[in-house]
C-alpha positions as CSV (number, residue, x, y, z in Angstrom):
1,M,41.5,43.0,23.5
2,A,43.8,42.0,20.6
3,G,47.4,42.4,20.2
4,T,50.4,42.0,18.2
5,D,52.5,39.1,19.7
6,I,56.0,39.9,20.2
7,S,56.6,36.8,22.1
8,H,58.9,35.4,19.6
9,L,61.4,38.8,19.3
10,T,63.8,37.4,21.7
11,E,64.6,34.4,19.4
12,L,65.9,37.2,16.9
13,Y,69.0,37.1,19.7
14,R,69.7,33.0,19.4
15,N,69.6,33.0,16.0
16,P,72.8,33.3,13.5
17,V,72.7,35.0,10.8
18,Q,74.7,34.1,7.8
19,C,77.8,35.3,6.7
20,N,77.6,36.9,3.5
21,F,81.0,38.6,3.2
22,P,84.0,36.6,1.6
23,E,87.0,35.7,2.9
24,V,89.2,38.2,1.4
25,L,87.8,41.9,1.2
26,D,89.8,44.3,-0.9
27,V,88.8,48.0,0.8
28,R,90.4,50.7,-0.9
29,L,90.6,54.6,0.9
30,R,91.1,57.5,-0.6
31,R,92.3,60.1,1.6
32,E,89.7,63.2,1.4
33,W,91.7,66.0,3.5
34,P,94.2,65.9,6.1
35,L,93.1,66.6,9.7
36,K,94.1,69.3,12.2
37,Y,95.1,66.1,14.5
38,G,93.5,62.9,15.0
39,E,91.7,62.2,18.7
40,N,94.0,63.9,20.7
41,P,96.8,66.4,19.7
42,H,99.9,64.2,19.4
43,Q,97.8,61.8,17.1
44,S,98.4,62.5,13.2
45,G,95.4,62.0,10.9
46,G,93.1,62.1,8.3
47,L,89.7,61.7,6.9
48,Y,89.5,59.1,4.2
49,V,86.5,57.6,2.0
50,L,85.6,54.5,0.9
51,D,86.9,54.4,-2.6
52,S,86.2,50.6,-3.9
53,I,85.0,47.7,-2.0
54,N,86.6,44.4,-4.0
55,R,86.7,46.8,-6.9
56,V,83.4,48.4,-7.2
57,N,82.8,51.8,-6.3
58,A,81.7,52.8,-2.8
59,G,82.4,56.6,-2.9
60,R,78.7,57.9,-3.8
61,I,77.7,58.7,-0.9
62,A,80.9,60.7,0.5
63,E,81.0,62.2,-3.0
64,L,77.4,63.6,-2.5
65,T,77.2,64.7,1.0
66,D,80.7,66.4,0.5
67,L,81.6,67.3,3.6
68,V,84.0,70.5,3.5
69,S,85.4,73.1,5.9
70,V,84.4,76.3,5.2
71,R,86.3,78.6,7.0
72,S,87.7,80.8,4.8
73,D,90.1,83.3,7.3
74,G,92.9,80.5,8.2
75,K,91.5,80.3,12.0
76,G,89.0,78.3,13.7
77,K,91.9,76.6,15.7
78,G,93.7,75.3,12.7
79,G,90.7,73.3,11.3
80,L,88.9,70.0,12.3
81,S,90.3,67.3,14.2
82,A,89.1,63.7,13.9
83,T,86.5,63.9,16.9
84,N,85.0,67.2,14.9
85,T,84.3,65.0,12.1
86,M,82.7,62.7,13.9
87,D,80.7,64.6,15.6
88,V,79.8,66.4,12.2
89,T,78.7,62.8,10.4
90,R,77.4,61.3,13.4
91,A,75.0,64.1,13.8
92,M,74.3,63.8,9.8
93,D,73.8,60.2,11.0
94,A,71.2,61.3,13.6
95,L,69.6,64.1,11.2
96,K,69.1,61.9,8.2
97,Y,65.7,60.8,9.8
98,F,64.4,64.4,10.0
99,A,66.0,65.6,7.0
100,H,62.2,66.5,5.5
101,V,61.9,69.3,8.4
102,P,64.0,71.9,10.1
103,A,65.9,70.7,13.1
104,C,69.0,71.1,15.1
105,V,71.1,68.6,17.2
106,I,74.3,69.3,19.2
107,M,76.7,66.6,19.9
108,K,79.8,66.4,22.2
109,H,82.2,63.7,22.1
110,T,79.9,61.8,19.5
111,I,76.4,61.5,21.6
112,V,73.9,63.7,21.0
113,S,73.4,66.3,23.8
114,G,70.6,68.4,22.5
115,F,68.0,67.9,19.9
116,A,64.8,69.9,18.5
117,K,62.7,69.9,15.5
118,D,59.9,71.6,13.8
119,D,56.7,70.6,15.3
120,G,54.6,71.8,12.6
121,S,54.3,75.4,14.1
122,G,56.9,76.9,11.9
123,K,60.0,77.3,14.7
124,S,62.9,78.9,13.1
125,N,66.2,77.8,13.1
126,A,67.4,80.3,15.5
127,N,64.4,78.9,18.2
128,L,65.4,75.3,17.3
129,F,69.1,76.0,18.5
130,L,68.3,77.8,21.3
131,T,65.8,75.1,22.4
132,A,68.3,72.4,21.6
133,R,71.0,74.4,23.9
134,D,68.7,74.4,26.7
135,C,68.4,70.6,27.0
136,D,71.7,70.4,28.6
137,V,73.4,73.8,28.8
138,R,76.3,72.4,30.5
139,S,77.1,69.4,28.1
140,N,76.6,71.6,25.3
141,Y,79.7,74.3,26.2
142,G,82.0,73.5,23.5
143,G,79.6,71.2,21.4
144,T,78.9,70.6,17.8
145,A,75.7,72.3,16.5
146,V,74.4,70.9,13.2
147,F,71.5,71.8,11.3
148,T,69.0,70.3,8.8
149,R,68.5,74.1,7.2
150,P,71.1,76.6,5.9
151,V,72.3,78.7,8.9
152,D,70.4,82.4,8.4
153,M,71.9,85.7,10.2
154,A,69.3,85.1,12.9
155,T,70.7,81.7,13.8
156,A,74.3,82.6,13.9
157,E,73.4,85.7,16.4
158,A,71.9,83.2,18.2
159,L,75.2,81.2,18.5
160,F,76.5,83.6,20.3
161,S,74.2,83.9,23.2
162,G,75.7,82.3,26.2
163,L,77.0,79.2,24.5
164,F,80.6,78.7,23.1
165,V,80.0,76.8,20.2
166,D,83.3,74.9,19.2
167,V,81.9,73.4,15.5
168,L,79.1,74.5,13.3
169,A,77.7,72.4,10.4
170,A,74.8,73.3,8.3
171,P,74.0,72.3,4.5
172,G,74.6,76.1,3.4
173,Y,74.9,79.8,5.1
174,E,73.1,82.5,3.8
175,E,75.0,85.4,2.4
176,G,76.9,87.5,5.1
177,V,76.6,84.6,7.9
178,V,80.2,82.9,7.3
179,G,81.5,86.3,7.5
180,F,79.8,87.6,10.4
181,I,80.9,84.6,12.2
182,Q,84.1,84.8,11.3
183,R,84.3,88.2,12.5
184,K,82.8,87.4,15.8
185,S,84.7,84.2,16.9
186,S,88.6,83.4,16.0
187,N,87.9,79.8,16.9
188,M,84.6,78.4,15.7
189,R,85.2,75.7,13.0
190,L,82.7,75.9,10.1
191,A,82.0,73.0,7.9
192,Q,79.2,72.3,4.7
193,F,77.6,69.2,3.6
194,S,74.9,67.9,1.2
195,H,72.3,65.9,0.3
196,L,71.6,64.6,4.0
197,D,68.5,62.7,2.2
198,V,70.4,60.4,0.4
199,L,71.7,58.7,3.3
200,P,70.5,55.2,3.6
201,K,68.6,54.8,6.7
202,F,65.5,52.2,6.3
203,R,65.4,48.7,5.4
204,G,65.1,48.0,1.7
205,D,67.6,51.6,0.9
206,D,70.0,50.9,-1.1
207,P,73.2,51.0,1.4
208,Q,75.4,52.4,-2.2
209,G,78.2,50.1,-1.1
210,L,78.7,51.4,2.4
211,L,79.8,48.8,5.3
212,S,80.2,49.2,9.1
213,I,84.1,48.9,9.7
214,K,84.9,49.1,13.5
215,E,88.5,48.9,14.8
216,M,89.5,46.3,17.6
217,P,92.5,46.2,19.6
218,T,95.0,43.6,18.2
219,G,94.9,44.5,14.8
220,R,91.4,42.8,14.0
221,F,88.2,44.5,12.4
222,V,84.5,43.9,12.3
223,V,82.9,44.1,9.2
224,Q,79.2,44.0,8.8
225,D,76.0,45.7,7.1
226,I,75.1,49.6,8.1
227,Y,72.5,49.6,10.5
228,L,69.0,50.3,8.8
229,T,66.1,50.4,10.9
230,A,62.7,48.6,9.9
231,V,60.8,51.7,11.4
232,R,59.8,54.1,8.9
233,S,56.8,55.8,10.2
234,V,55.0,55.9,13.6
235,E,52.5,53.2,11.8
236,D,55.5,50.6,12.3
237,L,55.6,51.0,16.2
238,I,53.3,48.3,17.8
239,V,51.6,50.3,20.2
240,N,49.5,47.2,21.2
241,P,52.2,44.4,22.3
242,Q,51.2,41.3,23.2
243,L,52.9,38.6,25.4
244,T,51.8,35.0,25.5
245,D,53.2,33.1,28.5
246,A,53.7,29.0,29.0
247,N,50.1,28.0,29.4
248,G,49.2,30.1,26.0
249,V,47.5,32.8,27.9
250,H,47.9,36.1,26.2
251,R,48.4,39.4,27.9
252,V,48.5,43.0,26.1
253,N,50.4,45.5,27.9
254,C,49.8,48.8,26.8
255,K,47.8,52.4,27.3
256,P,46.3,54.5,24.9
257,A,49.0,57.1,23.4
258,T,48.2,60.5,21.7
259,R,49.6,60.8,18.3
260,G,52.3,63.5,19.8
261,M,53.7,61.1,22.4
262,V,54.1,58.0,19.3
263,D,55.8,60.7,16.8
264,D,57.9,61.6,20.3
265,C,58.8,58.2,20.4
266,L,59.8,57.6,17.0
267,S,61.9,60.8,17.5
268,A,63.3,59.2,20.7
269,W,64.1,55.5,18.4
270,Y,66.1,57.9,15.5
271,I,68.1,59.7,17.7
272,N,68.8,56.5,20.1
273,I,70.3,54.3,17.3
274,A,72.3,57.2,15.7
275,G,73.1,59.2,18.7
276,A,73.8,57.5,21.5
277,R,75.9,54.3,22.4
278,S,74.8,51.3,23.5
279,N,73.0,50.4,26.0
280,G,70.9,54.0,25.6
281,V,68.1,55.5,26.8
282,V,66.3,58.5,25.1
283,A,63.6,60.7,26.6
284,V,61.9,63.0,24.0
285,R,58.8,65.7,24.3
286,D,57.2,67.5,22.3
287,G,60.1,67.4,19.6
288,V,62.6,68.3,21.9
289,L,65.2,66.0,23.9
290,V,64.6,65.5,27.6
291,S,67.5,63.5,28.4
292,C,69.6,60.7,27.3
293,G,71.5,57.8,29.3
294,S,74.1,56.6,26.6
295,G,76.9,53.8,26.9
296,Q,76.4,52.1,30.1
297,V,77.1,48.7,31.3
298,E,74.0,47.7,33.0
299,R,70.6,48.9,31.1
300,V,68.5,49.7,34.4
301,G,71.9,51.9,35.1
302,A,71.1,53.9,31.6
303,V,67.7,54.4,32.6
304,S,68.7,55.8,36.1
305,Q,71.6,58.3,34.5
306,M,68.6,59.4,31.6
307,I,66.2,60.3,35.1
308,V,68.9,61.8,37.0
309,K,70.1,63.7,34.2
310,G,66.9,65.3,32.8
311,M,66.0,66.0,36.0
312,Q,69.2,68.0,36.6
313,K,68.9,69.6,33.5
314,A,65.3,70.5,34.4
315,M,66.4,72.1,37.8
316,D,69.3,73.9,35.6
317,R,66.6,75.8,33.5
318,E,64.7,76.9,36.6
319,G,67.5,77.5,38.5
320,I,67.0,75.3,41.5
321,K,70.0,74.3,43.5
322,Y,71.2,70.6,44.0
323,D,74.2,68.6,45.0
324,E,75.2,66.6,41.8
325,L,76.3,63.8,44.2
326,H,72.6,63.5,45.6
327,G,71.4,62.7,42.3
328,M,67.9,64.4,41.4
329,Q,67.2,65.3,45.1
330,G,65.2,68.9,44.7
331,C,63.3,67.9,41.6
332,E,60.0,68.2,43.6
333,N,60.4,71.2,43.6
334,L,60.1,71.5,39.8
335,R,57.3,73.7,37.7
336,D,57.4,71.6,34.9
337,N,58.4,67.9,35.3
338,P,60.5,67.2,32.2
339,F,59.1,63.6,32.2
340,R,55.8,64.0,32.0
341,K,53.9,62.7,28.8
342,A,57.3,62.3,27.3
343,S,57.9,59.0,25.3
344,V,61.2,56.6,26.5
345,S,63.3,54.5,24.0
346,S,66.1,52.3,24.2
347,D,67.8,49.9,22.0
348,G,69.1,47.4,24.5
349,F,67.4,43.9,24.8
350,I,65.5,44.6,28.5
351,P,64.8,41.2,29.4
352,F,63.5,42.2,33.1
353,K,60.9,44.6,34.2
354,E,63.4,46.7,36.3
355,S,64.0,49.4,33.6
356,I,60.5,49.7,32.7
357,G,59.5,50.2,36.2
358,E,61.9,52.6,37.3
359,S,61.0,54.9,34.0
360,A,57.6,54.6,35.4
361,Q,58.3,55.4,38.5
């Protein structure tokens, strides 16, 4: 069986990429609005947007996406904090890959803890929220729910079905929805954005002057191009990976995958790169998040976390009691193994077989 040779891919980590940034970079920031507070209540903070880079306009994306707070009664815990805005914008970064379909992401401290998209069966916003909620009810309590479609009344009512939603964000709200939410909750914070589809996401897209600027201690910053993936569709996935050993022997490591499994793999990849910290491992089944192992210092540990979490969340859904300190003991009683026919992605470099073997087991 012929395959796609991937033996050379490890060389990407060894080859330096030429730095195209100037020795002096003039970055001008413009305050969009003051924050309730920074990441903690004792920190003052403001939300800024890139205005110009080396005197060239860089604010178009921020202007188009137009993130605003829409609660009109002065409540909602006094407005959005730094973490709230990070949750909303990071959710937008994940949902930009699903802007063409109805989808819902729930964020918890900048990591995706719930996700569901319409699989073509015409699922409603309310159904997508409930499905995303049930991915991880415990983590999603007090989370940030973000939609690719305007919130209708049925979805607004679903928000109060046993889960406390701290922040809600969407491209819009149908008539009467904001008033309904404000009457039901004095705490929920409401935000609105637009033009989710203008966010650059694929290699070849115009980044519109955007930069990734990451703060480090000691007054230093990493400045780099924003991440753009080469994977635009399932056709870009390598489903027949071939390795060539030192003796020139070719090995193709693959099993036939259904179209649904490959589509889930694509969804898992997009959630992985936009909604999980590295090393991240994400499992998706039928367009719904199974589990996310995020931000682990060991790759196989991220896999272990993903599997244990996924089993425990499934046991929560089926009402099976377990001792958290004993991992996933009791998962043999599940009626539905959540990983059966699920697809898994990771952004981590996987040099050894342990992570793959543990996933398969």
